[in-house]
N, C-alpha and C positions, 0 to 999 in steps of 0.2 A: 318829619311828619308832625302834624299837629293832633290834638285830641280827637278831632273829627274824622282823621284819616285812618283807613284800614288798608294794610297790605294784603293783597290776594295774588296768588299764583294760579294760573289755568294752563294745564297741560292738554295738549290735543293730538290726535292722529286721525288719519283717514285712509281709505282705500288699501287696507291691509291685505285683502283678497287671499286669505288663507296662508299668508307668509309666516308660518309658525315656527320654522326651524332656523337657527343661525347658520351662517356660511363663514368657512375660515378664509381670510385674506391676509396674506403676509404675516401669518402667525397670530392674527387677531380675529376674534369671533365677531361677526358683524350681524346685528339684527336678531330676530326670533322672538317669539312671546316671552320665553323665560327671562331673557335680557330686558325686554321692554317692560315687563312686570316689575323686574328688580329695580329698574330706573324710576318707575312711578312710586314704588315703595320707599325708595330712597329720598325723593323729594317730599313725600308725605311726612317723612321723619324729621327732615330738616327745616321745613315751613310750617307755620301755624295754620294757614288757611289755604288749602289746595283743592282745586276742582279738576277732574279729568273728563274731557268731552270727546266723543268720537263723531266724526262728520261723515258717516256712511261707509258702506262697502267693506264690512269685514268678511263677507261672504265670497265664495267662488275662488278656486285656485289650487288647493292642495288635495293630496290623495284622501286625507282624512275628511275634508270638506265634501268631496264627491261621494265618498261612501255613506256619510251620515246625513247628507242633505241639510247642513246648517246646524242640526241639533248639537253636534260636537262643538261648533264655534260658539254657540250660545253659552255652552258650559265653560268654554275657555274664557270668554269675555266676562262671565260672572266672576271668575278669578281675578281679572283686572280691576273689577269693581268700578266701572265707570259712573259717573254722576248723572250723565245723559248721553243718549244715543239717537243720532238722527238717521232715518232711513235713508239708504242709498239705492241706486237702481238695481244693484246685484242682489240685494235683499229679496228682490222678487222673482229672481231666476228660477226658484222651485215652485212658483205660483203664489199668487196673493193669499189664497186660503192657507197654503202651508206657513206663509209668513205670519198670519194671525195666530197660527198654533205656536210658532216659535217665539212670538212675543210673550205668550203666557209662561214660557219657560225662562224668561229673563229676569234677573234680580235687579234690573235697573230700568229707569223710565225710557221708553221709546217714543220719539216725537216726530210728527210730520203734519204741517199746518196747511198743506194745500192739495191733499188727496181726499176726495169726497164720495160719499154714497149719493149717486144722482137723485134717485127717487126721494130720499129723505132730506137733501140739503144738509147732510150731516158729515162731519169729518170722521174718517176711518180710525184715526189715531189721535192721541192727544196732541194739540197743536204746540204745546209748550210745557215746560216744568220749571219750577222755581228751586233753586239750590241756596240754602242758607249757609253762610260761612262768616264767621267772625262778626255777627250781627248785620251782615249784608245780605240782601235778597237780590239774587242773580237770576235773571229769567233767560233761558235758552229756548228760542223758537226754531223748530225744525222746519226746513224747506228743501223740496226734492225737485230735481230736474224735471220739466215738463215733457221731456223725451221719453220718460218712463212709460208714456202712453203707447209707444210702439210695442213694449212688452206685454202690456195689459191687453192689447188687441189680439194677442195670440191665444187668449182664454176667452172664449165666445161668450160665456155666461158672465164673466167678470166685466168684459169690455162694456157690455150693456148697462151695468151697474155702477161703475166706478169712473171717476174722471180726476184728472189732475189739472188744477187751476193755476192761473198766472201768479207767479211768486210775488211781484211787486204788489199787486191788488190784495193778496192774502196777508202780507206784512202790514199794509195799511190797515186792513180790517181788524186784525188781532191787536195792533198797537192802539188803535183808536178805542177799541173797546175797553182797553185797560188804562185809559188815559189818567184816571184818577186814583190808580193803585200806586202804593208806595214801593216802587221797584228801584234799587240802587244801580243796577247795570242790566241793560238789555243786549243780548247777544244773538245774532242770527247765526245758526249752525246749519249750513247750507251744503247741499250735495248738487250743485249746478255747474261747477266749473269756474276757472278764474275769470274768463271773460265775461260770464254771465254775472259774476259777483262784482266785477268792475261796473257794469251797466247797472246793476241794482243799486250800488252805492251812489251813483249819480242821480238815480231816480228817488232816493229817500229824502222825505221832508224832515228837517230837523224836529218838527212838532211831533213826529212819531216817536222820538226818543231812543232810536237805535244807536248804540255806542259802539258795536264791534261786530265784524263778520269773520267767522271762522268757517273755512270752506274746504271742499273736496271735489272729487269727480274728475278733475283734468290732470291729476297726478303731478301737480306743479310744485317743484322744489324751490322755495323763494330764499333768496339771499338776505333780504331785508323786508320789513313790513311796508306795505303800501297804505298810503292815506288818500282817499278820494271823497271829496265833498265832506271832508271833516271825519270820515269813518275809517278806522284801521281795517285793512284786510290781510288775512294770514292763511297760508295753506302750508302742509307739511309733507309734500311729496306722496309717495305711495309705499306700500310694503310695511315691514316692521323695522326698517333701518334707521328712520327718522322719527323724531317726536317734536312738535312746536311747544315753546314754553313763553308764556305771557307773564311778565311781573308787573302788576298794577298797583297803583296807590289810588285809593277811591275816597272822595270826600263824601261821608255819610250825610251830612247836613244838607249839602247842595246837589247830591246824587250826580256827581260828575267824576271824570277821571282826571286825577291831578298829574299822574305820570304813567306812562306806557312804554314798556321795554319788551322787545320780542327777539327771540332767536330760534333757530332750527337745530337742535342737538342730534348728533349721531348716536345711535344705539350700538355700543359695542362693549367688549370685555374690559375696556379701560374706563368706561363711563358708568357701568353698572355690573352688579353681581347677579347672577341668574337666580330667579325665584324657584326654590326646590319644589314647591307645590305645583307650580306650572310645568316644571320639567316632569314630575311624576305623572300628571295627567296626559301630557303629550306622549311620553314614552309608552303609556299603557294603550293609548288609541293606535299608536304606530305599530305595536305588536300584533294588533288585531287585523290591520290592513295590509301589512307587508307582503304576506304570502300571496294574496290575490293579485296584487299589482306587480309583482316580480316577474310576470311573463315577458319574455323577450319578443319585441315587435319586429326588429330587424337588426342587421349587423353592418357596421361600417368597416371599411378596410383598415381605418385606424381612428383614434379619437380626434374629433374636430373642435376647434378652439372657438372661444367666444370671448377673448380677452380685449376689454376696452369698450367704453360707452359711446364715444364720439368718433368711431372709425368703422371701416369695413372689416368683417370677421368672417372666418369660414362658415360658422353656423348660421350667421345672418344671410349670407349669400345662399346657402342651402335652403333654408325655410322660405325665403322670398321666391326662389325659383320653383320650389315645390307648388306654392300658391299659384304663381303664374301658369304652371303647367296644368293645374287642376282646374282652374277657373277659365283659361284660354284667354285672358286679357292681353293687351299689347305690352303692358308692364304692371308691375305690382309694387305698392309702397307699404313699408313696414317700419314701425319704430324699434330702435335697437334696444330700447328698455323693455320690450316685449319678452325677450329671452332673459331667463333669471339664472342660468348657471354658466360657469367659465368654459366648460367643455362637455361633450357628449360622445359616448362611444368607448371602444369599438361596439360592445353590445348595447343596444338601446331597449330598455324595459319600459312597460307602461308607466311605472313609477318614475323613471328618468324623464319621460316626456311630460308628465304632469308637473314635475319640479321645474323643468326648463321653459315650459309653456304653460304657466298656470291659469291664465285667463281665457274664458270662453267668449268668443265674439261672433256677431254676424259679419258677413262680408258683403261689401256693396262694389257695384261697378259704375263708375261715372265715365263720361265722355269729354274730352277736352280738345281743343284746337292745338295745333303744333305751337302756336305762339304762346298759348296758355301753358302748355307742357314745358317750354323753356322757362317761363316765369316760375313755375313750381320748382324746377330744378334749381334755378338761381336762389330761390327763397329757401329751400332746405340746405343749400350749401353756403349760406351767408355765414359770417364770422361768428355770430352769436350761437349757432348751432353747434360749433365745435368748442367754444369757450365758456358757455353758460350752462346752468343746470336746467336745460329745457330738452324735451324729447327730440332725439336726432333721428331723422327718418332716412331710410335707405332704399334703393330701388333695385329691380331685377335685372338680370344680365342682358336683357335687350337693349339697355341704355349703357353708354359709356360717357364719362364726364371727365375733362381735363380741368384742373383747379390750380390757380396760382397760390402757392402756400404763403406768400408774403401779404398779398392783397386780399385773398380769398375771392378773387374775380373768377368767374367761370369762363374758361378760354374756348372751349368747344363742347358741343353736345352731339353724340351720334345715336341714332336708333337703328338697330341692326346694320350697323357700320355704314349707314347712310346719313347725311344731314337731315335734321328734323325739318319737315315741310310745314310752314307757318299755317297754311290753310287746310292742311289734312287733318282729319279726326282721328284722335287715338283713345283707346280705352284703357282705363287704369283701375285695378283692384285695390281695395283697402279695407280695414276692419271698420266696424261701426264706430269705435272710439276715435279713429281718425276722421271719419266722415263727419261726425258731429262737431269736429274742431277744425274745419277746412281753413278758415281764415288764420287761425293761430298756428297751424302746422304747415300750411301751404301757401298762405298769402292770397287765397282765393275764395270766393263765396259760393254758396249753393246757386244763388240767383245767376251768377255769371256762367255756370256750367249747365244749367237746366236748358238753356236755348240750344244746346248742342244735341240733345237727345235725352231719352228716358234714363232716370237713375233706377238701377235694378239691384234688388237684394239676391245675392247668388247662394248663400246658405245661412242657416241660423246658429251653427257651431263650427268655427274653423278649427277647433282641436280635433273634433271627430273626423274632419277631412284628412287632417295629418295622420291620425292613427290608421285610417283606411289606407292612405298612401304608403306608409311605412310597412304595413302588413303585406303589401303586394310588390314591394321592391326591396331586394336584398343587395348589400354590398353597393350602396349609393356612392358614386364617385363625384368629388368636387371637380368643376371645371378648371380650377386653379386660374381664373382669370381675374385681372384687376379691372374693375369696372369704375373706380374712382382713382384717376391718375394725377398724382401730386407733382406739380411742377416747381422745382426750387427745393432741392435736397436739404440745403442748410436750414430750412425752416420746417421741414417735415414733421419734427417733433412737436412743433406748436399745433399743427393740424391734428396730428394723432391724438 
């Protein structure tokens, strides 16, 4: 490094969703806010110039979160001491008015550059904040997914007063207005998803001066940084199990990045020591909520397992079939990373359900042709779904699929034990998270399926549906059926 170059470390996380507590795996504690806080504190001691940024969705998921409606989360995030927080779509789940209250409780700047008060043509939040480190001025511009408008529409008064505008247009507007300011590094802190970030990077004009995109929303765990149109893009998965780390060298005189290295570190008891202050706050909150949420919803004949991310599991089968039963679709599709515990039962408490199924989602019904259904199945069973850190989707028991373990080719697909008819129409249920990422998760677009029939929202809270189902059904029995049949035993481990 020369005299004009400053080393800067940017830590970033996103979509924590109330994942406050660690889990034990093979004798190692994984994730949780105490370890996450411990990791951040360690890096702050090791490096001279450190920034911690959050790309949205700290809210929704835990018992604590549900009880305190975000206020507890703001207090815990205060302990993490982020330098900037970009609003995510789940920050609005308790209502926009409540979010404005929570913002006042935050000890950190909250940014969002594309949410407007319509009548005043005025942004609802700060569009950006500048963080000063080592003589550098780093600007973080917050951008929120435009699909947040769906949630705003549920609040009649707010819907008429607030709009969410185009991300690219607002980035251009903000950057153009600050063209003459001396900013060393401009970072887009987005909550729009990896595909939207890629599209945004392609649309960026170099004259706007954007140096970096740190994103969230799609829960993407990246193995390496992507660079599109000269702009690096990084995401750090979801929950508190991972944190992204950027090590930059920046030339102050020329306001440019000289060197940029990125990695996604796992948060565990080997990489960090728990922060005792964070442990104290979380333990205190849990004592207040345990009694209420220890009510038993139902009892299984035995504990059902959920070991593995890229394979069929007992719990995944159970939850998917419950959804298909409750919503009456021909099939249901659910991501394996929706379930956050390795097992459930025999007794299932409300606390257990919240830990295992922490996210609240709307559920949608789409209609596809048999030919499109076969295409979806082949896409979700492609090799990358089993071998890379991407969401793995599974399907309800009405479908059976035969897969070659060596080539990952789909050999046969049956629906209700009959071949799929290419011209027949089939209904499929899925969460809003899946519906908003049709191309990425299923290899199909909304435009392609709209011609088959109306897209219908079936419910606004899938976890409430689960709770109602469990309260009405005791001793739920698994069907013990294999709906993904692997051909080629010698390669089964590779698929598993």
